N, C-alpha and C positions, 0 to 999 in steps of 0.2 A: 546601131552599134558598129564598131569598127570591124571591118573584115579584111584589112590589109596586113595587119600584124598577127602572126600566128604563134602558137605555143612554142614551136621550135626556135623561132626568132628570139623570143624572150628567154628561153632556156640558155641559148648561146650567150646572150648578154649577161645573164645572172652568173653563169659559170666563168665569165671572163671579166668580171668587175664592171659591167656596164653602168653608165651614169645616166641620170635623168636631167634634162635641160628644160627650162620653161620656154614659152613661145618666143621670148626675146633671145634665146640661146644661152642664158645664164645657168650654170650648173647649180642644181638644187639638192643633189644627193645621189645615192646609188639605188639601184632597183632591189627591192626586197623580195616580193612575191608577185604572182599574178593570180587573177580569179577568173574562172569560167562559170557563169551562172548555171544553176541546175537546169537540165533540160535543153542545154545548148552545147555547141562545140566551139563557141566563139569566145575568145578572151575579151573581157570587158573592162577590167580594172588592173592597175599595177599599184604596188605600195612602194613608198620610200623605205629603205632599210632602216629600222628603228635602232636607236642607240641602246647600249647595254641596260641603262636604267629606264628606258622609255616604257611607259605603261599603255601607250596607244600607238596606232599606225596611221599614216596619212595615205588615203586612197585617192587615186587619180584616174579618171576615165580615159580610155584609149581612143575615144572618138577624135578624129583629126590628128592623131599622133603619127609620127614617122620615125624611122631608124636611119641613122647615118653612121656607119662604122660601128663603134661600141657605145654610141649615144642614142638614147631614146629622147626624142623631142615631143613634148606634150603641148596641147593647144590652149594652155592657160598660163597666166602670169604667176610669179611666185607669190604675190599678195593673195591671189585667189586660192592657190594651193595651200598656203599656210593657214587659211581661215576656216576650213571645213570642220564639221563635227568630227571628233576623233573617235576611233573605234577601238574597243578593248582588244588586247592581245590574246584573245582566245582562239584565234585562227579561223573564226567563222564570221561571215558577213551575213547577217540576217536580212530578211526582206525589208523590215522597218529601217534598218541602218542604210541599206541600199537606196531606199526611197529618200531618206534625208540627204544622202550624198548627191543623188540626181537633182534634187531641188537646189542644193547649194551650187552645183555646177551649171545651173540654168536649164535643167531639163534634158541635158545631153545624155 
């Protein structure tokens, strides 16, 4: 898992309208939330901020991600990010959902 991006870094981005760019540098949205798996202190996932009518969230792993200014760059193309299984907006990422996402993103 990623150990270079910390909770404080992401809080700063979220509070200041931080954006998410794919690996090619294309803006794909704004940061919604971040997840720290139970039993760890390490941030593992971010979500794209959902629209008002959205019924699901897009989760992106932070492995290989970096921050430049108010932009978070993730290590995936927009095509990969747009295709994962969607998660319900119940604000909980279950173990089963996390495993599906890990499989989608190539075991990262």
